[in-house]
N, C-alpha and C positions, 0 to 999 in steps of 0.2 A: 462361397459354397457352391459346389457343382450340383446342378439340377439333373438328377439321374434320368428322369423321364425325357428331358430335352436332349440329353446326350444319346440316349437310346434311339430316339427318333432320328437324330442326326446320323448315327451309324447305319440305321436302316435305310435312310435316304441315300447314303453313299453307296450302299450295296445295290440299290435299285437304279441308281443314276444311269447306268449304262443301258438299262432296259426302257427308260422313259423316252418316248418319241416326241411328245408334245406336252408342255406344261403351262399352267396359268398361275400367276403369282399376284396375290393381293389385289385381285380384280374387284373394282367397285363401279357400279353403274346406277345413276340416279336421274329420273325425269321429273323435274320440279321437286315436289316434296316426297315423291314416291321412290323408295329405294328398291331397285330391282336386284342388285347383287351387292353384298357387303363383305369386302375382304375375302374373296373366294380364292382358295388355293387347291388346285386339283391337277392331276397328271394323267396322261393316257399312254398306255404301253403297247408295243407291237404284239400282234396275234390276238388282240382283244377287240370285240365289237361292243361299243357303249351306246345304249339306248337312252337318249335324253328325254326325261319325262317331267311333267309339272302341270299344275293347273293352268287353265286359260289365263294368259297375261303374265305368267310366271317369268317369261323371258327366254323360252327355248330357242326361237328363231334369232333373237338378239344375240344370244350366246354363240350360236353358229356363225353369225355375221362378224362377231368380234374375233373369234379364233381364226377365221378365214381372211381377216384383214379388210372386210367390207365396211366395218363400223368401228369407231373408236370408243374406248371406255373412258370414264371420268378419271380413273387412275388404275395402276397395275400394269402388268405386262404379259405377253404371250410369247413363249419361246419354242421354236421348232428346231429340232436337232440339225446342226449344220450339214448341208449337202443333201438334205431330204426334201422330197417334193410333196406338196399338199394339193389335192384336187377337190373341187366343189361341184356338186350337181347344179347346173344352171337352172334358175327358176323362171327366167324370161324366155318363153318358148319361141319368141321371134328374134332373138338376139343375133342369130346367124343366118337370117333369111337370104342374104345375098351371097352366101358361100355354098359350094357343093357339099353334099352329104359326107363323103369320105374325108374331105378336107376339114370339115367341122369336127369330126372325131379326132383327127391328127392334131388339131389345135388344143386338144385336151392336155397334151404335153407341150407347154409353151416353149421351153428351151429347145426341145427337139425340132419343133416346127420352125423356130427362128433360125436355127442352124441350116435346115433344109432350104429355107427361103433365101438365106444369104448365099448358099452354094449355087442355087438356081440363078440368082441375079448375077453372080460372077461369071458363070458359064455363058450367060446370055450377052455378055459384053462383047462388042465388036473389036475393041482394042485391049484384049486380054493380055496383061503384062506378067512379067516374072514374079512381081510382088503378089499379083492376084493368084498365080499358081501356088506360091508358098502358102498364102492364106487358105486356099482351097484344101491343101494338104493337111493343115492344122484342123480345119473344120471336118474333113473326112474322118480323121482319127477320133475326134469327139463324137461324131455321128455314129461311128462303128461301136464305140464304147457304150453308147446308149441304145444299141441294137436297132439303129435307124434303118438299116437296109431291109429289115423285116417289118417295118412300121406299117406299110400299106397293107400287107397280107394280114397282120394282126388286127388292124382296124376293120378290115373287111370281114374277118372271122367273127369279131365282136358283133358287127351289124347283122350278120347272118344268124347268129345265136339269138339275137333280139328280133328276128323275123323282119328285118329290112332287106328285101330282095336285092340281088346284085344289080338288076337293071335300074334301081333307085340310087345307087351309090354315087353316080355322077350328075344327078339332078340337083338343082338348087333346093335349099331347105324350104323356101317359100312354096315349092310345088308339092310338098308333103302335107298330109292332113295332121290334125293336132296330136293324135295318138302316135303317129309315126315320128313326129318331132320329139316327143317325150322319150321315145326309145333311142333315137340318135343322140340326144343330150345325155342319156344314161350311159351309152357307149363312150361318149366323150369323157365323162367323169371316171369311168373304169379304165380307160385306155392307158397303157404304159405302166401298169402296176404301181400306182402312186403309193407313197409311204403312209400318207394320211388321207383317208377318203371321208369327205363330209357330205351328208345327204339330208335334205329337208323334205319329208314326205315323198320318198322315192317311188312308192307304189301307186300314187295317184295316176289315174288314166291308163294303168297297165292291166292287161287281161290276166286270167288265172295262170296260163302257161308261162307267161313272161315273169310273173311274180315268183313262180316256182323255180324258174331258172335263176333268177336273182338271189333267192334264198339259198340255193345250192352253191352259187358262186361265192357269196359272202361267208357262208358257213365254212368254206375251205380257204378263205383269204388269210394270208399270213401276216398282213400288215395291220395298221390301226384303222378302225372304222368308227365314225361318230355319226349317229343317225337320230333324227326326230321322226316319229311316225305315230299315227293313230291306229295302225293296223296291228292288233295284238298278236295275230298268228305270225306275222312277219317278225315282230319283236321277239317272240318266243323262239322262232326258228333260227335267228341269226345272232342274238345278243349273248355275250358272255357276262356282261355287267349291265346293270341299270343305274343311270346317273340321275338322281332325283334332285330337282330344284325345289327346295322347300325352306321356308324361313330365310330367304335371301342367300342361301348357301347351296353348294352342290356336293352331294355325297354319293360315292360309288357303293353299290351293293353287288356281290357276286350272284350270278344267276340271271334268269330271264324275267320278263314282265310278270308272268303268272306267279312265279315264286315270290317276287317282290310284293305283288298285290296280296296274296294269301298270307304271307308272313306279316305284312303291315296290319292287315285286318286282325290277325291273331294278337299282335302286340297291342293293338287298340283295345281289344277285349280284355286282355290281361291288365292293362292300365286301369280299366273300369272295375276290375275285381281286386280292390285294394286289400281285402281281407284274406286273399289267397296267399298261402305260404310261398316263399321264394323257391323252395325245393320243388313244390308242385308245379309252379310256373316253368321252371327250368326243365322238368320232366316233360311237360306238355310241349314245349318248344322242341326238345330232342325227338319226341315222337312224331311231331309234324315234319321235321327234317328227314326222318327215316322214311315216312310215307312218301314224301316228295322224291326222295332219292330212288325209291322203288319205281315210281311212275316215270321218272326221267330215264332210268335204265332201259325201260321198255319202249320208250318213244322213238319215233323215226328221226326226230330232231337231234337226238343225242349223237355226238361225234367225239372222236378221240381228242379233238382240240378243246372241246368244251367240258372239262372236268370240274364243273362249277361246284358240285356238291363237296368235293374234297377241300374247297377253299371257304366253305361256309362257316361263319362264326355267329353263333346265336346271340352273342353279346352286341353285334352290330345292328340287329333288327330293332328298329325304333318305330313307334306309332307315327303315322303321317298326319299332317294338318289338313289333308284333303277332305272336301265335303262331297258326299255322294247323294244324289237325289233319291227320295223314297218312292220307288215305283212299284205299285201293287195293282195288277189287273184282275179285278173280281168280276164275276158274272152275276147279273141280276137274276137270271135263271139259267139252268142247264138246258142245252139244246137237245132235241130229240135225235133220232137216228138219221133223219134226212137233213143233210147239211147243204149241199150244193150239187146240182146235176147240170152238166153242160153237154150238148150234143151238136156235133158237126159245126162248131163255131169257126168261122173264117173271117178275116178282114184284110184289107189292103190299103195302100196309099199311093196315089198317082200310078195305078196299074201294077205296083210292086207288092207282092204278097208279104204280109208281116207274119201271119200264121194261118194254117189251113187245117180244117177237119179236126179240131180239138174236141175230144171226148173225155170228160172228167167227172167222176163221181166221188165226192169227198166223204170220208167216214169221220165220225165224231172223234176228236182228239188228234186228227191228222195235223202235222206241222209241215207244210209244204213249202219248199224253196222253188219259186218260179224263176226260171233262168232263160236267158236268150242272149245271143251275140248282138242283137239289135235292140237297144233300149226302147225304140219306138214301139216294138211289139209288146213289151211289158206294159208301157203306158196305155196303149190301146186296149189291152186285155183288162187292166184294172178299170179303165174308163167304162167299158161295157159292163163289167160286173157290178159297178156302183151306179149304173143308170145314167152316166154322164155322156155316153157315146153309143152309137149303134153299130152293130156288126154287119158285114156284107151278107152273111147267112148264118143259120144256126140258132139255137135256143139256149137260154139259161134259166134256171129256176132255183131259188133259195128255199130251203125248208121253212115252213111256217113258224117254227119255234126259234128260228135264228134271228139274231140282231148283229149288225155289222158296225164296226168302228174302223175308219179309214184314215190312213196317213199318206197323202199323196206326196210325190217327190217335189212338186211345186205347190206350196200352200200360202203364197203371198196374198191371195184373194181374201184369206181369213183375217188379215191384219190391215185392211185399208182404212177402217174408221179409227179416228183418234180418240179412243176410250182407254180408261185405266185398265190394268190387268185384272183388277177385282171385278170391274163391270164386264170385261171381256169374258172371263170365265163364268160369271153368273148366268149368262145366257144359255149355258149348257147344264145348269143345275136341274135336277128332277124333283126335288122336294123343297118345302119351305125352309127346312133346316139348312139345306145346302145353299140357299140363297142368302143366308145371313152372312154379314161381312166377316164376323169372327171365324166362321167355318171356312170361307173362301181364303181369308188371309192365312189361316193355318195350313190349308191345302197348298197354297202357293209357297209358303215357307218351306214345306217339305220338298218342294221342287226348286229350292235355292233362291226364291224371290222373297227375301225377308225384309221386314221393316218398310222403308220408303220405296224399295224396289217394286213392291206390290202395286204402287201407284204410278208406275211408269206407263207412258202411252204405248198402246199396242202397235202403233204405226212407226215406231222408232226402234224396234227391237233388233238385236243382232240375229244372225242365222241360227245360232245355237239356242238363243232365248226363245225364238219362234217354235223350234222343235219341242223344247220343254213345255211350252204352252199347249201345243197340239197333243202331246202325251198326257197332259193334265186333262184336257178335253176328253180324250179317249178313256181315261180312267173313270171319269164321271159318268160316261155313257154306259159303263159296265156291260159291254157287249160280250156275246159268247163266240164271236168270230172276229178276229183281228186281221186287217188287210194292210200290209206295210210295204211301201215302195221306197227303197233306199233310206231306211229309218235312221241310220247312223250318220247321215250327212250333217255336217256342221257341229256335231257333238264332240265334246272332249272325251279323253279316255275314261275319266271317272263316270260320266253319264253313260257312255257306251257299255262299260262293265256292269253298272247297276241295271241298265236296260236289259242286257243279255241275261243276267241272273233272274230278273223278274219274268221274262218270257219263258225261261226254262221251267218256272213254277206255274205258268198259266195252264189251267185245266181245260180250256176251250180249244177251238180250232184256229189254226194260223195259216195265212198265206203271206209269204214274205219274199221280196226280191232285194238282194243286198250284194254289194261289192266287198263287204267285210267278211273275210274268209272264216274267222272264228265264229261269227254270227251264224253263217250258213252251216258250218260243220257241227256246232253244238246244238242248234235248234232243230234242223231238218231231219225228219224221218222218212221223207218222201221228196223226190226231185221230179219236177215237171219242166221240160224244156220246150219252148215255142220256137219253131223254125218255119221258113217259108214253104216247106214241103211236107209238113206234118208235125207231130209232137212225139216226145219221148216221156214216158211215165214209169218211174222206178221207185220201189220202196227200199231205199238204202240211204246211207249218209252221203253228204256232199263229196267228201274225199273219195269214197268208194266209187261214186258215180264218175268223177272226173278222171280217175286213174284206170277205169275198166277199159281194156283194149277193144272189146266188141262194141261197147257204147261209143268209144271214140271214133271207130270206123263208121258207125251208123250216123253220128253227128256230122261227120265230114260229108257223107252222102246227102243228108237232108238239107245242108246249107248250100249245096251246089245249085247254081242258077240253071233253071230249066230252059 
């Protein structure tokens, strides 16, 4: 008897076959008893950008390594369309230290580079033969077909777009600083218009302008992109699909990260509402999609290539198995009108000015994004505010009704003693009830330290676990002013999203420095930038601030070395 469903699927697959660039069949990966992937079947088509998401340890980087050929699976296969080229963003920043910058980019197209190297070697021969001449002729044709004669100029243009100046193009990679290396390796991955582009955390160590350039580049990229990123703004800007690793499978969902997150939350709520009629649930889903469609139509990220709303199927929306920490920042008491006053604050390091003449008067409810091109300026500023460092000159005064909770970028000092998480958190309790083990275990459980995990030693925690502990500490302090320096470092997407939502609901005052674009844009109602020659203070959103032409001109002036 013919299985109609199977036949239908087969016919659909035949129709789509020509459009599939990369496919994975029956992929299984197991480490010991832990099953990472179980019979995964998934395909990736041209013109789409797939954002790979999943909880910590779900196998995002492992999956990228398998499809790029760096790692083997226990079983299954990866098929790239014949004649197509796959490019991977290099994670080892020192891999090309002994090579010139421009050559490093050209090496991104291995076949092209090898043809050029062989031609150069033949031309360099002292005893150039007729056979060598024939071989050169063949190579030249291949080189021309690959647009090789324009390779140097295309590589140079890529580097320039990524702010690698021309005078650096012929230097060795080891002569560049870390951030410059990242940009060169990004140019290497993008060079030559690869058919499949694979990137793991491409926005790490990139500044705002470079990320914006990359977002625009990928939004208009016609080939297949597969990316892992914790940057939600980036995922929203470039992704046509979200590929969710859950229950050891990978499922594609049309749309960007925000749509996936909001729809999965809606699906979870609906699953909990068992008594609700199916017609009501369907109507609720349709209304949600309509609202989202309207928002997308108005957004800057919407492009003609990304007509994700047209492809949405409410039936494909499923609740996720994700666990989100319960983050709620309450205030023990509301602050008065006097929050923080700073006058003529200046500091320097080894004779180099970090910031100068900072005057700042915070109002109650201000949510300030503290920004600077020099991270040392931000660390020094927070150190002075929290009484951990002294300024060269100037004064600061906190309002008498304010209380501050601080998350420094480096918090390892808090976790040196080998005590259980229960005992670690107990030291920040304010009442006898809070000191009770039942209360603390419940608190830690909400922060995803359930069961035996609450008894882990504080000196063996991962980076993400330490941040969740610091956030637990801050919540128990119930301060009316939160001071946060790179709060999303080490956190997974689930924790970042929950954290962002919680801070949006926080009624107190906030000072925050972050490289997370979505954090900065959704939280900040005031931007303060610290520069060596003064400060900029504007009441506007982060995107408004960064795209304002007059502010851009002022920023360039204030960062110029005197």
